[in-house]
N, C-alpha and C positions, 0 to 999 in steps of 0.2 A: 680699247686703242682707239684714238681718235679715227678720224676720219682721212685725214689724210694722211700717216701711221699705214691706215691700210690700202690705203689707195698705192702708197709703192711696195707695199709689202708686196700686196696680188700681182702687178706690173710684174715683182720680178720671177714671181712665182711664173706668173704666164709663161713667160720668157724661159725661167727654164725647162717647164714642160713644155714647150716647144722646140726646144732641142735636143729635151730628153727620145722626143718622137723621132725627133728629125736622125741621131746618132746610131737608136739603141730600137724602134718602132712603135707605134701606136701601145701593141700588148704589151709591151715587157711591164716586165713587177713595179720596175720602177717607175716607168712611164704613169703608169692609173696610180700609184699613190699620189704622185704629185699629183695629178688630176685631182682625187678625192681632198689632196690640198688643199688646193687652189678653189673646188665648190666649199670648201668648209668657212675660208677666208670671204668668197663671195655671200655668204650666206649672213654670216658676223659683218659685213660692211652694210648691206640691206635691212640688221635687222638694229646698227649702229643709225641708217641713216632714218630710218623713221620715227627711232628711241627722241632721237634730236629735231625733228622735222627740218633739219636744213633747206632752203628750195634753192633750185636748181638760180643760178646769174640770171640768167635765159628770160625764166620764167617770171622773174624782178623785172625785168625791159622789158618784157611780153603788156605784164599787167598795165606797163605807164605809156606802154603806146594805146591801150584798149580805153587807157584815160584816153590821154589825149585829142584818141580819134571819135570818144565823145562825144566829149567836149566842144573837139568843131562842128561836127553836126549839129551839136545844139544849138551853136550861135549861127550855122548856118538857117536852122528848122526856125529862129526868129525871125531875119529877116525872109522867109521862103513867099509871104506873098507880094513882098515887092521887088524879090529878083523873080518871078516867074511870072508876074503879074503882065509884062510884056507880050505871052505869050496865046493870051487871052484873046 
């Protein structure tokens, strides 16, 4: 199953479990069974995520910011002596 499909299935199963818990209680056998199915889906999701080694889009953005920060720092460091010479 693809990650997107798993995400949708997990979301639906989570909603189902919450509704069962609210309607019939947390100790009701159907609620417990639904919780176990949700656990299985989450485990499958983590497995597929690890296998595909997909990155979070925010991770890519974060890496970009780090590269940008290093580039700016290196640019400033080149002119470090001339920039801070007035302090002496």
